[in-house]
VEXBA-256775 format. One line per field, with one value per residue (C-alpha): chain; z negated, y negated, x. Coordinates in steps of 0.5 Angstrom, whole numbers, plus 500, padded with zeros to 3 digits. Example, Ala and Ser with C-alpha at 12.3 -4.5 7.8 and 13.67 -1.06 7.14 Angstrom:
BEGIN
c: A; A
z: 484; 486
y: 509; 502
x: 525; 527
This chain:
BEGIN
c: A; A; A; A; A; A; A; A; A; A; A; A; A; A; A; A; A; A; A; A; A; A; A; A; A; A; A; A; A; A; A; A; A; A; A; A; A; A; A; A; A; A; A; A; A; A; A; A; A; A; A; A; A; A; A; A; A; A; A; A; A; A; A; A; A; A; A; A; A; A; A; A; A; A; A; A; A; A; A; A; A; A; A; A; A; A; A; A; A; A; A; A; A; A; A; A; A; A; A; A; A; A; A; A; A; A; A; A; A; A; A; A; A; A; A; A; A; A; A; A; A; A; A; A; A; A; A; A; A; A; A; A; A; A; A; A; A; A; A; A; A; A; A; A; A; A; A; A; A; A; A; A; A; A; A; A; A; A; A; A; A; A; A; A; A; A; A; A; A; A; A; A; A; A; A; A; A; A; A; A; A; A; A; A; A; A; A; A; A; A; A; A; A; A; A; A; A; A; A; A; A; A; A; A; A; A; A; A; A; A; A; A; A; A; A; A; A; A; A; A; A; A; A; A; A; A; A; A; A; A; A; A; A; A; A; A; A; A; A; A; A; A; A; A; A; A; A; A; A; A; A; A; A; A; A; A; A; A; A; A; A; A; A; A; A; A; A; A; A; A; A; A; A; A; A; A; A; A; A; A; A; A; A; A; A; A; A; A; A; A; A; A; A; A; A; A; A; A; A; A; A; A; A; A; A; A; A; A; A; A; A; A; A; A; A; A; A; A; A; A; A; A; A; A; A; A; A; A; A; A; A; A; A; A; A; A; A; A; A; A; A; A; A; A; A; A; A; A; A; A; A; A; A; A; A; A; A; A; A; A; A; A; A; A; A; A; A; A; A; A; A; A; A; A; A; A; A; A; A; A; A; A; A; A; A; A; A; A; A; A; A; A; A; A; A; A; A; A; A; A; A; A; A; A; A; A; A; A; A; A; A; A; A; A; A; A; A; A; A; A; A; A; A; A
z: 746; 750; 756; 751; 746; 750; 753; 746; 744; 750; 749; 742; 744; 750; 746; 742; 748; 752; 746; 744; 746; 751; 746; 742; 749; 750; 743; 744; 751; 748; 743; 747; 752; 747; 744; 751; 755; 761; 766; 764; 770; 769; 762; 764; 769; 764; 759; 763; 767; 764; 759; 762; 761; 756; 758; 757; 753; 756; 754; 753; 754; 749; 752; 755; 754; 747; 745; 744; 751; 754; 749; 752; 759; 758; 756; 762; 766; 763; 764; 771; 773; 773; 779; 781; 780; 785; 785; 777; 778; 783; 778; 772; 773; 775; 769; 763; 762; 760; 757; 752; 749; 747; 746; 741; 746; 744; 749; 750; 751; 757; 760; 760; 763; 768; 770; 769; 776; 779; 778; 771; 770; 774; 769; 762; 765; 767; 761; 762; 770; 769; 766; 772; 777; 783; 787; 793; 797; 801; 804; 811; 816; 824; 828; 835; 837; 841; 841; 849; 847; 841; 843; 839; 836; 838; 837; 830; 827; 829; 827; 825; 823; 818; 820; 823; 818; 816; 812; 809; 804; 798; 795; 788; 788; 783; 783; 788; 795; 794; 794; 794; 790; 791; 796; 796; 802; 802; 807; 807; 811; 815; 815; 808; 804; 802; 799; 798; 796; 795; 793; 796; 795; 800; 807; 812; 818; 815; 809; 811; 816; 811; 806; 811; 812; 804; 805; 811; 807; 801; 805; 805; 812; 819; 820; 827; 827; 824; 824; 821; 822; 826; 820; 822; 817; 822; 829; 830; 833; 828; 826; 833; 835; 829; 831; 838; 836; 832; 837; 832; 835; 833; 834; 831; 829; 832; 829; 823; 823; 816; 818; 823; 817; 812; 809; 807; 804; 800; 797; 796; 791; 788; 788; 787; 785; 780; 776; 777; 778; 781; 776; 780; 780; 783; 779; 781; 774; 776; 783; 780; 774; 780; 784; 779; 777; 785; 786; 780; 776; 780; 787; 783; 779; 786; 790; 786; 781; 784; 789; 794; 799; 807; 811; 816; 820; 821; 823; 824; 824; 825; 820; 816; 816; 813; 811; 810; 806; 805; 799; 794; 795; 793; 798; 796; 797; 804; 806; 804; 808; 814; 819; 821; 814; 812; 807; 803; 802; 800; 796; 792; 790; 788; 783; 781; 780; 775; 771; 770; 765; 768; 761; 760; 766; 764; 758; 762; 767; 761; 758; 764; 766; 759; 761; 768; 765; 760; 767; 770; 771; 767; 769; 776; 774; 774; 767; 765; 764; 757; 760; 762; 756; 752; 757; 756; 748; 747; 753; 750; 743; 747; 750; 744; 741; 748; 747; 741; 744; 750; 755; 759; 764; 767; 761; 762; 762; 759; 765; 770; 768; 772; 772; 776; 782; 781; 785; 782
y: 822; 816; 817; 814; 819; 825; 823; 823; 829; 833; 830; 833; 840; 841; 843; 848; 851; 852; 855; 860; 867; 869; 871; 864; 860; 863; 860; 854; 853; 854; 849; 844; 845; 845; 838; 835; 838; 839; 844; 850; 850; 843; 844; 849; 844; 838; 842; 846; 839; 836; 830; 823; 819; 814; 807; 801; 796; 790; 783; 778; 771; 766; 761; 755; 750; 749; 749; 741; 740; 745; 741; 734; 737; 740; 733; 729; 735; 734; 726; 727; 731; 738; 737; 744; 745; 742; 735; 735; 736; 730; 725; 727; 721; 716; 718; 719; 712; 711; 717; 715; 710; 714; 721; 723; 724; 725; 725; 732; 733; 728; 732; 738; 735; 732; 739; 744; 747; 748; 756; 755; 750; 756; 761; 757; 754; 761; 762; 755; 756; 763; 760; 755; 756; 752; 751; 748; 746; 741; 738; 736; 736; 736; 730; 730; 723; 720; 727; 726; 719; 721; 726; 732; 732; 739; 738; 738; 731; 729; 722; 718; 711; 710; 708; 714; 718; 723; 721; 725; 724; 728; 729; 728; 731; 736; 741; 738; 734; 730; 723; 718; 720; 717; 719; 718; 716; 719; 716; 719; 717; 723; 720; 717; 721; 714; 715; 710; 712; 708; 710; 709; 710; 715; 716; 713; 709; 703; 704; 708; 703; 697; 702; 704; 696; 696; 701; 698; 692; 696; 699; 696; 698; 697; 702; 705; 711; 715; 723; 725; 732; 732; 730; 725; 720; 719; 720; 714; 708; 703; 707; 708; 700; 698; 702; 700; 693; 693; 698; 704; 710; 715; 722; 728; 735; 742; 744; 749; 748; 745; 746; 741; 736; 740; 733; 730; 736; 737; 730; 731; 736; 732; 725; 726; 733; 734; 728; 727; 735; 737; 732; 728; 721; 717; 710; 703; 703; 709; 707; 700; 704; 709; 704; 700; 706; 707; 700; 700; 705; 711; 708; 706; 713; 717; 712; 710; 715; 722; 725; 730; 734; 735; 741; 740; 746; 754; 760; 766; 773; 779; 779; 774; 766; 762; 754; 749; 743; 736; 734; 731; 723; 719; 715; 709; 712; 714; 708; 704; 709; 707; 702; 700; 698; 691; 689; 684; 689; 694; 690; 687; 695; 697; 691; 693; 700; 697; 694; 699; 704; 711; 713; 707; 708; 715; 713; 708; 713; 718; 712; 710; 717; 718; 712; 715; 722; 719; 716; 723; 725; 731; 734; 735; 737; 744; 747; 752; 759; 763; 765; 758; 756; 761; 760; 752; 752; 752; 747; 742; 743; 742; 736; 732; 733; 730; 724; 723; 721; 718; 723; 727; 723; 729; 732; 737; 735; 738; 740; 742; 743; 741; 746; 743; 746; 748; 752; 758
x: 726; 729; 734; 739; 738; 737; 744; 747; 744; 747; 754; 753; 751; 756; 762; 758; 754; 761; 765; 759; 758; 753; 747; 748; 748; 741; 739; 742; 739; 732; 733; 736; 730; 725; 728; 729; 723; 728; 728; 732; 736; 738; 739; 745; 748; 748; 751; 756; 758; 765; 763; 763; 768; 768; 765; 769; 766; 763; 766; 761; 764; 761; 757; 760; 755; 752; 745; 745; 747; 742; 737; 739; 739; 732; 730; 732; 729; 722; 723; 725; 719; 722; 727; 730; 737; 741; 737; 737; 745; 745; 741; 745; 750; 745; 741; 746; 748; 741; 740; 746; 741; 735; 739; 745; 750; 757; 763; 764; 756; 757; 763; 759; 753; 757; 761; 755; 753; 746; 747; 748; 742; 738; 740; 739; 732; 730; 725; 722; 721; 718; 711; 710; 705; 702; 696; 694; 687; 684; 678; 680; 675; 677; 676; 674; 674; 681; 684; 686; 689; 693; 699; 701; 708; 710; 718; 721; 723; 730; 730; 736; 733; 728; 721; 718; 713; 708; 701; 696; 690; 689; 682; 680; 674; 674; 669; 664; 665; 658; 658; 664; 670; 678; 683; 690; 693; 700; 706; 713; 719; 722; 729; 730; 724; 721; 714; 709; 702; 695; 688; 682; 674; 672; 675; 672; 675; 674; 678; 684; 687; 687; 690; 696; 697; 698; 703; 706; 707; 710; 716; 723; 723; 719; 714; 715; 711; 706; 704; 698; 693; 687; 682; 677; 679; 685; 683; 678; 678; 680; 687; 688; 687; 691; 697; 697; 696; 703; 706; 707; 707; 701; 702; 698; 700; 697; 690; 691; 698; 700; 708; 707; 706; 711; 714; 708; 705; 711; 710; 702; 704; 710; 707; 700; 697; 703; 701; 693; 691; 685; 680; 675; 676; 670; 670; 672; 676; 680; 681; 685; 688; 691; 693; 697; 701; 702; 704; 709; 712; 711; 714; 720; 721; 721; 724; 730; 731; 729; 734; 731; 735; 734; 734; 740; 739; 737; 742; 739; 743; 739; 733; 736; 735; 740; 738; 743; 741; 745; 747; 741; 740; 735; 731; 734; 741; 739; 736; 743; 747; 743; 746; 738; 736; 735; 742; 738; 732; 737; 741; 735; 733; 740; 740; 733; 735; 741; 736; 731; 731; 728; 726; 722; 719; 718; 714; 710; 708; 706; 702; 698; 697; 694; 689; 687; 686; 681; 677; 676; 669; 669; 662; 665; 672; 675; 674; 680; 679; 681; 688; 690; 688; 692; 698; 698; 697; 705; 706; 701; 705; 711; 708; 706; 713; 716; 711; 714; 721; 717; 720; 715; 711; 707; 703; 698; 691; 685; 681; 687; 694; 699; 705; 711; 713; 720; 725; 728
């Protein structure tokens, strides 16, 4: 018997037990104990206790947001690359004018999308978020040269001007670290969150410095400082002289302390690993295709249309640590609010954002990613196990539907399913 059925049975027997004579009570108690498997003393206590008061009926409020509204919200959420609720709430006003061109959005649905709260978004997307996971690893080898020339940055970032950044390499080696394979050099600005990426073949000191120069030219502000880990691809004479000649502050984090480079570690996931997975890329064709994606659609999507949040402070009360974040903003909005930004560059980027369709960007990114995945070295790429294949089967069908309406720009690959990192 279930707990509910035992409770109902006790309520039905209680009145008869209390009104029965002494001899009849023993027979009723024997029958009750045999049915419920309760101890005799507990059964007596249960049957002699006063009946519980009637439970008031819970009033269930009808859903405020229609299923069609949630379906539209999910479509925008997937097209934007699965941002968590606060970021999704911040990007809705920016995306809705373009969403009305691609989706059947009524005036009432638009009003609901503009008023929905982040907590409601979390509740309505909870089932989809439960299936999302992540995994991370790296292939960094410590560098030993010039450590006494490059200072360790031990304090927390507290900059109010754009230009001070963190950088790191993301390996596309698959299951084997032998030979030359592609690496993505990521550079993220601390103040604005602006991120630029560039792929290189190998990670020798002769390719990292030219890649950093390419990223410096792409930034809409001056590069004033870079902070890296202790890998030999960064702690070398080429990069040291490059930064010294251009008056760029060059610092490094502490060995074996990933939190010193937390900003770039997060961008490594959202801007690279989430899209390209863990496949191996080692061909010039893959290098050209990935850099074409980095230089055009991806940088525009992430810097112009993707809001992010910044940690503004921590307060510890006993064992509880409370983190406070600012309002979600896109990197372009933070750059525009900075008095040190170039007004001409900011105005040009704002005009470009007004002309760009984020859903069109998502469609183009999806198409380029599909072409990039076909260039992967499948022989040395990780193979999905049976559990991951079973878990990703319904998602692949969902992505096929998404591709028909050109919203999804991060589909699951054959060799490594990119489950997005979401905040629950």
